[in-house]
C-alpha positions as CSV (number, residue, x, y, z in Angstrom):
1,M,-5.0,-12.2,29.1
2,S,-5.2,-11.2,25.4
3,H,-2.0,-11.2,23.3
4,T,-2.8,-7.7,22.0
5,Y,-4.4,-4.5,23.4
6,W,-8.1,-4.5,22.5
7,K,-9.4,-1.0,21.8
8,L,-13.2,-1.1,21.5
9,L,-14.2,2.1,19.6
10,P,-16.8,4.3,21.3
11,P,-20.4,3.6,20.4
12,A,-22.1,6.1,18.2
13,P,-24.5,8.6,19.9
14,T,-28.1,7.5,20.1
15,E,-29.3,10.5,18.2
16,Y,-26.9,9.7,15.4
17,L,-28.1,6.1,15.2
18,D,-31.7,7.2,15.3
19,S,-31.1,9.7,12.4
20,V,-29.4,7.2,10.1
21,P,-31.7,5.2,7.8
22,L,-29.3,2.2,7.9
23,H,-28.9,-1.0,9.8
24,P,-27.5,0.0,13.3
25,L,-24.3,-2.0,12.8
26,V,-23.6,-0.4,9.4
27,A,-24.3,3.0,10.9
28,Q,-21.8,2.2,13.7
29,L,-19.1,1.2,11.2
30,L,-19.6,4.4,9.2
31,Y,-19.4,6.4,12.4
32,N,-16.1,4.7,13.2
33,R,-14.7,5.8,9.9
34,G,-15.6,9.4,10.4
35,I,-18.7,9.4,8.1
36,T,-21.0,11.4,10.4
37,D,-22.7,13.7,7.9
38,S,-26.0,12.1,6.6
39,S,-25.2,13.5,3.1
40,Q,-22.2,11.2,3.0
41,F,-23.8,7.9,3.8
42,E,-25.2,6.9,0.5
43,L,-22.2,8.3,-1.4
44,F,-19.7,6.3,0.7
45,L,-21.7,3.1,0.2
46,T,-22.3,3.5,-3.6
47,A,-18.8,4.9,-4.3
48,D,-19.9,6.0,-7.7
49,K,-18.8,8.6,-10.2
50,R,-19.9,11.5,-8.0
51,L,-16.7,10.9,-6.0
52,E,-14.6,11.7,-9.1
53,N,-12.9,15.1,-9.2
54,D,-12.2,17.4,-12.1
55,P,-8.5,16.7,-13.1
56,F,-8.0,20.4,-13.9
57,L,-8.3,21.2,-10.2
58,L,-4.8,19.7,-9.9
59,P,-2.0,22.3,-9.9
60,D,-0.3,23.0,-13.2
61,M,-2.6,20.6,-15.2
62,P,-3.3,23.1,-18.1
63,Q,0.5,23.6,-18.6
64,A,1.0,19.8,-18.5
65,V,-1.8,19.0,-21.0
66,N,-0.6,21.8,-23.4
67,R,3.0,20.5,-23.4
68,I,1.9,16.9,-24.0
69,Y,-0.2,18.0,-27.0
70,Q,2.7,20.0,-28.3
71,A,4.8,16.7,-28.2
72,L,2.0,14.7,-29.8
73,F,1.4,17.1,-32.6
74,S,5.1,17.5,-33.4
75,G,6.0,13.9,-33.1
76,E,8.5,14.4,-30.2
77,K,9.7,11.3,-28.4
78,I,8.3,11.2,-24.8
79,A,9.8,9.2,-21.9
80,I,7.7,8.1,-19.0
81,Y,10.1,8.0,-16.0
82,G,8.7,5.7,-13.3
83,D,9.6,4.0,-10.1
84,F,10.3,0.4,-9.3
85,D,7.4,-0.4,-7.0
86,A,3.9,-1.5,-8.0
87,D,2.6,2.1,-7.9
88,G,5.3,3.4,-10.2
89,I,5.1,0.4,-12.5
90,T,1.4,0.6,-13.0
91,A,1.6,4.4,-13.5
92,T,4.3,4.0,-16.1
93,A,2.3,1.3,-18.0
94,L,-0.8,3.5,-17.8
95,L,0.8,6.6,-19.4
96,V,2.7,4.6,-22.0
97,Q,-0.5,2.7,-23.1
98,G,-2.6,5.9,-22.9
99,L,-0.3,8.3,-24.8
100,S,0.6,5.6,-27.3
101,G,-3.1,5.2,-28.0
102,L,-3.1,8.9,-29.0
103,G,-0.3,8.3,-31.5
104,G,2.5,9.4,-29.2
105,R,6.1,8.1,-29.6
106,V,6.5,6.9,-26.0
107,V,9.2,5.0,-24.2
108,P,9.3,3.8,-20.6
109,Y,12.2,4.2,-18.1
110,I,12.2,2.5,-14.8
111,P,15.4,2.8,-12.8
112,H,17.3,-0.1,-11.2
113,R,16.6,-0.1,-7.4
114,L,20.2,-1.1,-6.4
115,H,22.3,0.6,-9.1
116,E,20.3,3.8,-9.5
117,G,17.9,4.2,-6.7
118,Y,14.7,6.3,-6.4
119,G,13.9,9.3,-8.5
120,L,15.4,11.1,-11.5
121,K,19.1,10.5,-12.2
122,L,21.3,12.6,-14.5
123,A,22.9,9.5,-16.1
124,A,19.5,8.2,-17.1
125,L,18.4,11.6,-18.4
126,E,21.5,11.7,-20.5
127,R,20.8,8.3,-22.0
128,L,17.2,9.3,-22.8
129,H,18.5,12.5,-24.5
130,K,20.8,10.4,-26.7
131,Q,17.7,8.3,-27.7
132,G,16.0,11.5,-28.9
133,V,13.7,12.1,-26.0
134,R,12.5,15.8,-25.7
135,L,9.8,15.4,-23.0
136,V,10.2,13.5,-19.8
137,I,7.0,12.8,-17.7
138,T,7.7,11.4,-14.3
139,V,5.3,9.2,-12.4
140,D,5.5,8.6,-8.6
141,C,8.7,10.6,-8.3
142,G,10.4,13.9,-9.2
143,T,9.0,16.4,-6.7
144,T,12.4,16.9,-5.0
145,N,14.7,16.5,-8.0
146,F,15.6,20.1,-8.5
147,E,19.1,19.7,-10.0
148,E,18.1,16.9,-12.3
149,V,15.2,18.9,-13.7
150,R,17.6,21.8,-14.3
151,Q,20.1,19.5,-16.0
152,A,17.4,18.0,-18.2
153,K,16.5,21.6,-19.3
154,N,20.2,22.2,-20.2
155,L,20.1,19.1,-22.3
156,G,17.1,20.4,-24.2
157,M,14.5,18.3,-22.5
158,D,11.3,19.5,-20.8
159,T,10.0,17.8,-17.7
160,I,6.5,17.3,-16.4
161,I,6.3,15.9,-12.9
162,T,3.4,13.8,-11.7
163,D,3.9,12.7,-8.1
164,H,2.2,12.3,-4.7
165,H,5.1,12.7,-2.3
166,L,5.4,15.7,-0.1
167,P,7.2,18.6,-1.6
168,T,9.9,20.6,0.2
169,T,9.5,24.4,0.5
170,S,9.9,25.0,-3.2
171,L,9.3,23.1,-6.5
172,P,11.7,22.0,-9.3
173,P,11.8,24.2,-12.4
174,A,9.6,21.9,-14.5
175,V,7.0,22.8,-17.1
176,A,4.4,21.4,-14.6
177,V,4.4,19.8,-11.2
178,V,1.2,18.0,-10.9
179,N,1.0,16.9,-7.3
180,P,-2.1,17.0,-5.0
181,K,0.2,17.4,-2.0
182,R,1.5,20.8,-3.1
183,G,1.0,23.5,-0.5
184,D,-1.0,25.6,-3.0
185,S,-3.2,22.6,-4.2
186,T,-6.9,22.8,-3.6
187,Y,-7.5,19.4,-5.1
188,P,-10.2,17.6,-3.0
189,M,-8.4,14.3,-2.8
190,P,-4.7,14.9,-1.7
191,E,-4.2,11.2,-1.0
192,L,-4.1,9.9,-4.6
193,A,-1.5,7.3,-5.3
194,G,1.2,7.9,-7.9
195,V,-0.9,6.0,-10.5
196,G,-3.9,8.0,-9.5
197,V,-2.2,11.3,-10.4
198,A,-1.0,9.7,-13.7
199,F,-4.6,8.7,-14.4
200,K,-5.8,12.2,-13.7
201,L,-3.2,13.6,-16.1
202,L,-4.3,11.2,-18.9
203,Q,-8.0,12.0,-18.1
204,A,-7.3,15.7,-18.7
205,V,-5.4,14.9,-21.9
206,L,-8.2,12.7,-23.2
207,Y,-10.9,15.1,-22.1
208,K,-9.4,17.6,-24.5
209,S,-9.5,15.1,-27.3
210,G,-13.0,13.8,-26.5
211,K,-11.8,10.2,-25.9
212,E,-12.4,9.8,-22.2
213,E,-14.2,6.4,-22.8
214,S,-10.9,4.7,-23.4
215,L,-9.9,5.4,-19.8
216,T,-12.1,2.5,-18.6
217,E,-9.7,-0.2,-19.8
218,L,-6.9,1.4,-17.8
219,M,-8.6,1.4,-14.5
220,D,-7.4,-2.1,-13.5
221,L,-3.9,-0.5,-13.3
222,V,-5.2,2.3,-11.1
223,A,-6.7,-0.3,-8.7
224,L,-3.5,-2.3,-8.6
225,G,-1.2,0.6,-7.9
226,T,-3.5,2.4,-5.4
227,V,-4.1,-0.6,-3.2
228,A,-0.5,-1.9,-3.4
229,D,0.8,1.5,-2.4
230,M,-1.6,1.4,0.7
231,S,-3.3,4.7,-0.3
232,P,-6.4,5.4,1.8
233,L,-9.6,3.9,0.3
234,I,-11.7,7.0,1.0
235,G,-13.0,9.7,-1.3
236,E,-12.1,9.5,-5.0
237,N,-9.8,6.5,-4.3
238,R,-12.9,4.5,-3.4
239,Y,-14.4,5.2,-6.8
240,L,-11.2,4.5,-8.7
241,V,-10.5,1.2,-6.9
242,K,-14.1,0.0,-7.1
243,Q,-14.2,0.6,-10.9
244,G,-10.7,-0.7,-11.3
245,L,-11.7,-4.0,-9.5
246,K,-14.5,-4.4,-12.0
247,V,-12.1,-4.2,-14.9
248,L,-9.5,-6.4,-13.1
249,N,-12.1,-9.1,-12.5
250,D,-12.6,-9.3,-16.3
251,T,-9.1,-8.2,-17.3
252,Q,-8.1,-8.5,-20.9
253,R,-4.4,-8.2,-20.0
254,L,-2.7,-11.5,-20.9
255,G,0.0,-11.1,-18.2
256,L,-2.5,-10.5,-15.4
257,Q,-4.6,-13.4,-16.6
258,E,-1.5,-15.7,-16.3
259,M,-0.5,-14.2,-12.9
260,I,-4.1,-14.7,-11.6
261,N,-4.2,-18.3,-12.7
262,C,-0.6,-19.1,-11.5
263,A,-1.5,-17.7,-8.1
264,G,-4.5,-20.0,-7.8
265,L,-7.0,-17.1,-7.7
266,T,-10.6,-17.2,-9.1
267,P,-10.6,-14.6,-11.9
268,S,-14.0,-13.2,-11.0
269,K,-13.5,-13.1,-7.2
270,L,-10.7,-10.5,-6.9
271,D,-10.9,-7.8,-4.3
272,A,-8.6,-5.2,-2.7
273,E,-7.2,-7.9,-0.3
274,T,-6.2,-10.0,-3.3
275,I,-4.1,-7.1,-4.5
276,S,-2.6,-6.5,-1.1
277,W,-1.6,-10.0,-0.4
278,T,-1.1,-11.7,-3.8
279,L,-0.9,-9.6,-6.9
280,G,0.9,-6.5,-5.4
281,P,3.8,-8.5,-3.9
282,R,4.3,-10.3,-7.2
283,L,4.4,-7.0,-9.1
284,N,6.8,-5.6,-6.5
285,A,9.1,-8.6,-6.5
286,A,11.1,-7.8,-9.6
287,G,11.8,-4.2,-8.5
288,R,12.9,-5.3,-5.0
289,L,15.6,-7.5,-6.5
290,G,16.8,-5.1,-9.2
291,Y,15.0,-4.2,-12.5
292,A,11.2,-4.0,-12.5
293,T,11.1,-4.5,-16.3
294,N,9.5,-7.9,-16.0
295,S,6.5,-6.5,-14.1
296,Y,6.1,-3.7,-16.5
297,Q,6.2,-6.0,-19.5
298,L,3.7,-8.3,-17.9
299,L,1.1,-5.5,-17.7
300,L,1.4,-4.7,-21.4
301,T,2.4,-7.8,-23.3
302,Q,0.2,-9.0,-26.2
303,S,1.9,-12.4,-26.4
304,K,0.5,-15.4,-24.4
305,Q,3.9,-17.1,-24.6
306,E,5.6,-14.0,-23.2
307,A,2.9,-13.6,-20.5
308,S,3.5,-17.2,-19.4
309,A,7.3,-16.8,-19.3
310,L,7.1,-13.5,-17.4
311,T,4.7,-14.9,-14.9
312,Q,7.0,-17.8,-14.2
313,E,9.9,-15.4,-13.8
314,L,8.0,-13.2,-11.4
315,E,7.0,-16.3,-9.4
316,R,10.7,-17.2,-9.1
317,E,11.6,-13.6,-8.2
318,N,8.8,-13.5,-5.6
319,A,10.1,-16.7,-4.0
320,Q,13.6,-15.2,-3.9
321,R,12.2,-12.0,-2.4
322,Q,10.5,-14.1,0.3
323,K,13.7,-16.0,1.0
324,L,15.8,-12.8,1.3
325,T,13.2,-11.1,3.5
326,S,13.2,-14.1,5.8
327,E,17.0,-14.1,6.1
328,V,17.1,-10.3,6.9
329,W,14.2,-10.6,9.3
330,T,15.7,-13.6,11.1
331,K,19.1,-12.0,11.6
332,A,17.6,-8.7,12.7
333,R,15.2,-10.4,15.1
334,E,18.1,-12.3,16.7
335,N,20.1,-9.1,17.1
336,I,17.0,-7.3,18.6
337,I,16.3,-10.0,21.1
338,A,20.0,-10.2,22.1
339,A,20.1,-6.5,22.7
340,G,16.8,-6.4,24.5
341,A,13.5,-6.0,22.7
342,D,12.0,-4.0,25.6
343,Q,13.6,-0.8,24.5
344,P,11.3,1.9,23.2
345,L,12.9,1.9,19.7
346,L,14.7,-1.0,18.0
347,I,17.7,-0.3,15.7
348,T,20.1,-2.9,14.3
349,G,22.1,-3.4,11.2
350,D,24.1,-5.9,9.2
351,K,26.6,-5.5,6.4
352,N,24.9,-8.2,4.3
353,S,21.3,-7.1,4.5
354,F,19.7,-7.1,1.0
355,P,18.6,-3.5,0.4
356,G,15.4,-4.3,-1.5
357,V,13.8,-6.2,1.4
358,V,15.0,-4.3,4.4
359,G,11.8,-2.2,4.6
360,I,9.6,-5.4,4.5
361,A,11.6,-6.9,7.3
362,A,11.4,-3.7,9.3
363,G,7.6,-3.7,8.9
364,R,7.3,-7.3,10.1
365,L,9.4,-6.5,13.2
366,A,7.5,-3.3,14.0
367,D,4.3,-5.4,13.9
368,E,5.7,-8.1,16.1
369,F,7.4,-6.0,18.8
370,Y,5.2,-2.9,18.4
371,R,8.1,-0.6,18.4
372,P,9.6,1.8,15.8
373,V,12.2,-0.3,13.9
374,F,15.3,1.0,12.1
375,L,17.1,-1.6,10.0
376,L,20.4,-0.7,8.3
377,R,22.8,-2.1,5.7
378,L,26.2,-1.3,7.2
379,G,29.0,0.0,5.0
380,S,32.5,1.1,5.7
381,E,31.7,4.7,4.8
382,L,27.9,4.9,4.5
383,C,24.9,3.2,6.1
384,R,21.6,2.9,4.3
385,G,18.4,2.0,6.1
386,S,14.7,1.7,6.2
387,A,12.4,2.5,9.2
388,R,8.9,1.4,10.0
389,S,6.9,2.8,12.9
390,I,3.8,2.6,15.1
391,P,1.1,5.3,15.2
392,E,2.5,6.7,18.4
393,F,5.9,7.7,16.9
394,D,6.4,9.8,13.8
395,I,9.7,8.6,12.2
396,I,9.9,11.5,9.7
397,A,9.7,14.0,12.6
398,A,12.4,12.0,14.4
399,L,14.6,11.9,11.3
400,K,14.2,15.7,10.9
401,Q,15.6,16.0,14.4
402,C,18.6,14.0,13.2
403,R,19.1,15.8,9.9
404,D,22.6,17.0,10.9
405,L,23.7,13.4,11.1
406,L,22.1,12.3,7.9
407,T,23.1,12.5,4.2
408,K,19.5,12.2,3.1
409,F,16.1,10.9,4.2
410,G,12.5,10.8,3.0
411,G,9.2,9.1,3.6
412,H,6.3,9.7,5.9
413,A,5.3,9.2,9.5
414,M,5.1,5.4,9.4
415,A,7.7,4.5,6.7
416,A,11.0,6.1,5.7
417,G,14.4,5.6,4.2
418,F,17.6,7.3,5.1
419,T,21.4,7.4,4.5
420,L,24.1,8.5,6.9
421,P,27.9,8.4,7.3
422,T,29.0,5.3,9.3
423,K,30.9,7.6,11.6
424,N,27.6,9.2,12.7
425,L,25.9,5.9,13.5
426,A,26.5,5.8,17.3
427,S,25.2,9.4,17.7
428,F,22.2,8.6,15.5
429,K,21.3,5.6,17.6
430,Q,21.6,7.6,20.8
431,R,19.5,10.5,19.6
432,L,16.7,8.2,18.3
433,L,16.6,6.3,21.5
434,S,16.4,9.5,23.5
435,L,13.5,10.8,21.3
436,A,11.6,7.5,21.6
437,T,12.2,7.2,25.4
438,E,10.7,10.7,25.8
439,Q,7.7,10.3,23.4
440,L,6.7,6.7,24.3
441,A,7.1,6.8,28.1
442,G,4.2,5.3,29.9
443,L,2.4,3.9,26.9
444,D,1.2,0.3,26.5
445,L,3.5,-0.8,23.7
446,R,1.6,-3.9,22.7
447,P,0.0,-4.3,19.2
448,H,-3.5,-3.1,19.4
449,L,-6.7,-4.1,17.6
450,D,-9.3,-1.6,16.9
451,I,-12.7,-3.2,17.5
452,D,-15.7,-1.7,15.7
453,A,-18.4,-3.3,17.8
454,E,-19.2,-5.9,20.4
455,V,-21.8,-8.3,18.9
456,S,-23.2,-11.8,19.2
457,L,-22.2,-14.2,16.4
458,S,-25.8,-14.7,15.3
459,S,-26.2,-11.0,14.7
460,L,-23.6,-11.2,11.8
461,S,-25.2,-14.0,9.8
462,G,-27.1,-13.7,6.6
463,E,-28.2,-10.3,5.5
464,T,-26.1,-8.3,8.0
465,F,-22.9,-9.6,6.5
466,N,-24.1,-8.6,3.0
467,L,-24.9,-5.1,4.2
468,I,-21.4,-4.8,5.7
469,Q,-19.9,-5.8,2.3
470,Q,-21.5,-2.7,0.8
471,M,-18.6,-0.8,2.5
472,A,-16.0,-2.5,0.3
473,P,-13.4,-2.0,-1.1
474,F,-11.7,-2.4,2.3
475,G,-8.2,-1.2,2.9
476,K,-6.3,1.7,4.5
477,A,-8.6,4.2,6.3
478,N,-11.5,1.8,5.6
479,P,-10.3,-1.5,7.2
480,L,-12.2,-4.7,7.2
481,P,-14.5,-4.4,10.3
482,N,-13.3,-6.2,13.5
483,F,-15.7,-7.5,16.0
484,L,-15.7,-8.7,19.7
485,T,-17.8,-11.6,20.8
486,R,-17.7,-12.8,24.4
487,H,-18.3,-16.3,25.9
488,V,-17.8,-18.4,22.8
489,E,-17.6,-22.2,23.3
490,V,-14.6,-24.0,21.9
491,V,-16.0,-27.2,20.5
492,E,-12.7,-28.4,19.1
493,Y,-9.3,-27.1,17.9
494,R,-6.2,-28.3,16.1
495,N,-2.9,-26.8,14.9
496,L,-2.5,-26.3,11.1
497,G,0.1,-25.4,8.6
498,N,3.9,-25.5,8.5
499,K,5.3,-26.0,11.9
500,D,1.7,-25.9,13.3
501,A,1.8,-22.1,12.9
502,H,-2.0,-21.7,12.6
503,L,-5.0,-22.6,14.7
504,G,-8.1,-24.2,13.4
505,L,-11.2,-24.2,15.6
506,K,-14.9,-24.9,15.7
507,L,-16.7,-22.3,17.9
508,R,-20.3,-22.4,19.1
509,Q,-22.7,-19.7,20.4
510,E,-26.5,-20.0,20.6
511,N,-26.4,-23.5,19.2
512,I,-24.7,-22.4,15.9
513,T,-21.3,-23.7,15.1
514,W,-18.8,-21.6,13.2
515,P,-15.5,-22.6,11.5
516,A,-12.6,-20.4,12.5
517,I,-8.9,-20.1,11.7
518,G,-6.3,-18.0,13.6
519,F,-3.3,-17.4,11.4
520,N,0.0,-17.4,13.3
521,L,-1.9,-18.2,16.6
522,G,-0.7,-21.8,16.8
523,N,1.7,-21.1,19.6
524,F,-1.2,-20.1,21.8
525,S,-3.3,-23.2,21.5
526,S,-2.4,-24.3,25.1
527,E,-4.0,-21.1,26.4
528,L,-7.5,-22.1,25.0
529,T,-10.2,-22.6,27.7
530,P,-13.7,-24.1,27.3
531,Y,-15.1,-20.6,26.7
532,I,-13.2,-17.7,25.2
533,D,-13.7,-14.0,24.1
534,I,-12.7,-13.5,20.5
535,V,-11.7,-10.6,18.3
536,Y,-12.2,-11.4,14.6
537,N,-13.4,-10.4,11.2
538,L,-15.5,-12.4,8.8
539,K,-14.7,-14.1,5.5
540,R,-17.0,-15.9,3.1
541,D,-15.6,-19.2,1.8
542,Q,-16.8,-21.8,-0.7
543,W,-17.4,-25.1,1.0
544,G,-19.0,-28.1,-0.7
545,G,-20.5,-25.8,-3.3
546,N,-22.0,-23.5,-0.7
547,K,-21.0,-20.1,0.6
548,V,-20.3,-20.2,4.3
549,L,-19.1,-17.5,6.7
550,R,-15.8,-18.2,8.5
551,I,-14.3,-16.5,11.5
552,N,-10.9,-15.0,10.8
553,L,-9.6,-15.1,14.4
554,L,-7.3,-12.2,15.3
555,D,-6.9,-12.8,19.1
556,F,-8.6,-14.5,22.0
557,A,-8.6,-14.5,25.8
558,P,-10.3,-16.8,28.4
559,S,-13.8,-15.7,29.2
560,D,-14.4,-14.4,32.7
């Protein structure tokens, strides 16, 4: 039996495959991603400038641009008010660099995760006012900060909001609210990251000055923030990330050069996966522990010495983040198993859980147990928590049904944060469990793998793999393709890594031997049989100076 539920996606209709002037497997992959109109094929694969949208299609863009030029011409001090994650940090750096290049007097402000929290805060606005700031531009936040925007106005400061989070029924009284998710927005790409919205603002500003060519050097920041924030890599995001990766692979930023070298990466071989697993977590590390200032400075420093020092500090912070995450995950996992992990929803808490990593730990547990997971930091009066979910359970919809028990909450269907009085915790647990029991009844709650196609290993070699790579960059909404191959011979295997966590294999089919590695499958080595069915994706590795294809094994089961 497999360790996950294998979901083989339906084959494309014959008439569709016959009408597509592409390799049949590539056509199937496009069909699986909803690309069914023949006019979209070439555009999806090239992901060129035709995907880029006019920034003035975003709501309130003219008002935002006019107010920024008023500040530039009059020499007003401008604050860029960001967020402490990679999306917010890159967006802050982008606008500071871009507006400074136009002669603006620009200062950054990134709040402290633990002491201030997410979004605009009155105390911070008061400090900026004392520094002489007259215009505040938010990035990746601000859409729901009604009172703070009003207070800023009372202090004599105007606010421009750039954000990508869902608004409530109304909008704050800002000069402009530039958000593609506004109910009245007709912007063709509502799924821009926060840094994407900031980029479009700067694009509009530079368009008016005729200096759009200077945007290119900033697109590495757009790629970093968009991928790290798990924005879908479809539509305009595909173009922005593809162009950004080109800049990133030849980055002139001293801090990124140091980070890439320190992480052991090849500077010219960076892709979206590199951002997701290596660069993004390092940029996020500082903000998870407190101040994100180090990450921001790393992106803009002009000193090699400072770049080296900041990189080393981020490495230490990332190691500390990993340690804290492991501690929170271990404790929560023990609590879940003790209470019974077969419940439809898992909720637990601890008074010592470090707030900055609770969301990561919840995500790992949701992946492992394939249940919605709610982790809380317990306090005497208030509990603060993070939730991560599975596609079958919308946690924001659930939290809305608990709003009478909550102080505040926010997020989306798969990830959310919330605060509630401790006295309401028992009722909160009971209501969540009742909702999950009703909604998840009768479902197979095992992690599932979407499989793009059943193929033989030989069909993926050589040119076919190169054709598939045209679909990059891969990420959310355009995942790396997964394949199923049956009756593969196990030539040899061995456990690898710390505590034998991983599984290394040699697999053979049709007289061709393939190297394979199954990360975190070491515990299942005893279940291997002479012939197995495998679910996997393909990676290209350098081996002895040659490029070789490697199977990245996701799951296996004995062949019939």
